[in-house]
TIDORO-986590 format. One record per residue (C-alpha): residue in one letter; z, x, y. Coordinates in steps of 0.02 Angstrom, whole numbers, padded with zeros to 5 digits, always signed. Example, Ala and Ser with C-alpha at 12.3 -4.5 7.8 and 13.67 -1.06 7.14 Angstrom:
BEGIN
a+00390+00615-00225s+00357+00684-00053
This chain:
BEGIN
m-00635+00681-02099r-00679+00844-02174v-00514+00924-02127k-00418+00777-02197n-00516+00776-02362k-00530+00962-02401g-00588+00988-02580s-00639+00809-02613p-00818+00732-02618i-00793+00672-02440d-00777+00859-02390k-00945+00896-02468i-01030+00745-02390c-00961+00791-02215k-01025+00969-02236l-01198+00908-02274l-01197+00793-02127l-01141+00932-02011n-01262+01061-02080s-01413+00963-02134l-01425+00802-02038y-01497+00879-01878g-01634+00964-01979r-01709+00795-02022f-01759+00775-01846g-01876+00926-01864m-01962+00870-02025s-02154+00876-02029t-02223+00696-02032v-02392+00745-02098v-02419+00689-02280e-02506+00804-02403s-02573+00738-02567n-02650+00804-02729k-02797+00725-02826v-02900+00772-02974i-03085+00755-02934k-03249+00796-03015s-03354+00940-02946r-03486+00825-02877d-03356+00737-02769l-03297+00899-02689s-03418+00903-02543r-03378+00720-02496m-03192+00760-02503k-03212+00900-02377e-03296+00785-02254k-03150+00663-02252y-02999+00773-02280h-02931+00937-02221i-02925+01041-02381l-02773+01152-02402n-02800+01218-02579i-02922+01195-02727t-02875+01236-02902a-03002+01228-03044v-02939+01137-03200s-03103+01154-03294d-03288+01185-03255k-03306+01003-03195h-03135+00958-03124f-03028+01020-02982i-02855+00981-02912v-02872+00967-02723n-02723+00981-02603r-02775+00882-02453r-02724+00814-02286k-02818+00674-02199d-02910+00717-02041v-02895+00582-01906d-03002+00595-01751d-02970+00421-01677s-02812+00426-01564k-02777+00245-01617k-02755+00308-01798s-02664+00469-01756f-02514+00411-01860a-02611+00346-02005n-02575+00499-02110t-02389+00516-02071i-02228+00464-02155d-02113+00336-02075v-01971+00448-02015e-01888+00469-01850t-01915+00646-01783a-01867+00729-01622v-01900+00916-01617h-01805+00933-01449i-01642+00885-01538v-01665+01021-01672s-01714+01147-01541a-01561+01104-01435v-01441+01115-01583t-01504+01288-01636a-01513+01349-01457y-01330+01296-01423s-01275+01381-01582r-01354+01542-01533m-01280+01535-01360y-01105+01507-01439m-01123+01656-01560y-01189+01767-01420k-01018+01793-01337f-00942+01857-01501k-01075+01993-01503h-01013+02058-01336l-00826+02044-01343k-00733+02168-01234d-00663+02315-01334n-00712+02234-01501k-00876+02300-01559c-00989+02183-01662g-01066+02267-01817y-01166+02117-01879t-01186+01932-01851d-01273+01786-01939t-01288+01602-01911d-01101+01567-01913s-01018+01731-01951v-00971+01896-01864f-00911+02067-01917l-00797+02146-01791e-00706+02310-01777k-00546+02223-01731e-00466+02052-01777l-00527+01904-01679d-00411+01821-01552s-00311+01689-01639k-00371+01555-01516f-00542+01560-01604i-00469+01543-01781g-00424+01373-01857r-00480+01230-01964e-00560+01135-01814i-00748+01125-01798g-00818+01271-01701k-00676+01389-01753f-00686+01536-01874k-00587+01584-02028l-00552+01757-02091e-00656+01790-02246y-00601+01967-02287k-00552+02133-02211i-00671+02284-02252k-00653+02469-02246r-00838+02505-02215g-00992+02408-02185v-01177+02463-02178f-01295+02334-02104i-01479+02385-02106a-01565+02218-02072s-01541+02032-02076k-01455+01981-02238i-01462+02158-02304y-01294+02242-02301e-01160+02325-02406l-00971+02301-02383t-00834+02416-02451f-00663+02339-02465h-00495+02430-02454d-00483+02435-02645n-00653+02523-02648s-00742+02370-02726k-00907+02330-02649k-01011+02177-02601t-01199+02199-02584v-01316+02070-02507i-01503+02096-02506k-01611+01947-02468g-01740+01902-02600v-01645+01996-02733k-01539+01909-02865k-01360+01965-02892n-01393+02022-03070e-01538+02131-03006i-01429+02230-02888s-01358+02377-02991k-01238+02503-02927f-01374+02636-02924f-01492+02521-02829s-01369+02476-02693r-01308+02653-02668e-01486+02718-02657i-01540+02588-02534f-01398+02611-02410d-01381+02798-02426k-01566+02819-02386a-01551+02697-02240l-01414+02797-02155k-01517+02955-02175n-01670+02867-02104d-01768+02897-02268q-01909+02779-02317i-01832+02636-02415k-01934+02564-02558y-01878+02489-02722v-01971+02407-02865i-01899+02260-02965n-01976+02201-03130r-01934+02015-03142i-01966+01883-03272n-02016+01719-03194l-01976+01565-03300f-02080+01403-03306k-02235+01475-03228r-02368+01339-03225n-02546+01366-03275l-02653+01222-03217i-02811+01293-03300m-02732+01307-03476l-02614+01162-03442n-02463+01253-03505i-02296+01326-03448r-02248+01501-03485t-02145+01652-03431i-02226+01798-03344k-02173+01970-03290t-02193+02006-03105r-02169+02168-03008i-02087+02154-02836e-02095+02298-02715l-01955+02291-02585k-01974+02372-02414f-01865+02354-02266p-01961+02380-02104f-01862+02405-01948n-01968+02361-01795k-01862+02242-01687r-01742+02370-01616r-01733+02556-01594k-01621+02665-01706i-01489+02780-01630f-01442+02937-01728s-01295+03056-01725e-01310+03241-01700d-01314+03268-01889g-01459+03146-01906m-01364+02996-01972w-01407+02820-01915v-01258+02751-01821d-01320+02615-01702t-01465+02519-01629e-01527+02469-01459s-01649+02347-01388i-01826+02404-01374r-01876+02426-01191i-02054+02389-01136n-02106+02485-00980k-02234+02403-00866i-02382+02517-00835e-02444+02508-00658d-02630+02497-00631
């Protein structure tokens, strides 16, 4: 249906069904609720509910984020929403997708530089049998001259016309300046400590004590720790590759 209705509303609906439907099976069924109470009722609330958060509204009133504690097994579903969940379905779908993508990380004579949920960056073009409009096949997004991948969803691509695309998770597009991206990725290749500070203005920040909405300035310090794999360096000290961390068993 999606292939036949490309660009139409049916296309969007099919995409949502393919990408989002299975996630419904992994939803949490536990209901959380908020209630405004007086200070004298706080101790009684703690006896009956599992308190997740308490926010003071005034000297005498609080907003309590709570979840009901149920000890009786017969009432174990008394605090849940009426949805069908099956975690094993979600686990199976995500596991099979990882298994499918794994083979593209280890293609013969075609080194993989980076991969994500449904994409892969390779040194050479992918075999045409894996490219197409059918479900499970790839499409060529672009050809790049150079790519620097320093962590998940943190990379810089240089195209053949020398234009660049920079992706840094947690950072908005308008916050990525040319100086910022160049500094981050140059330091990464030289194994320098990477740290960058972003001053951001958050809109519509709620203040439940003053009962108003305002804008505030926040300071975000970005660090990119690298602790899941071991870095490999060239003779001139440049970071060129990674390898799995090996844990050696120590005999007693």
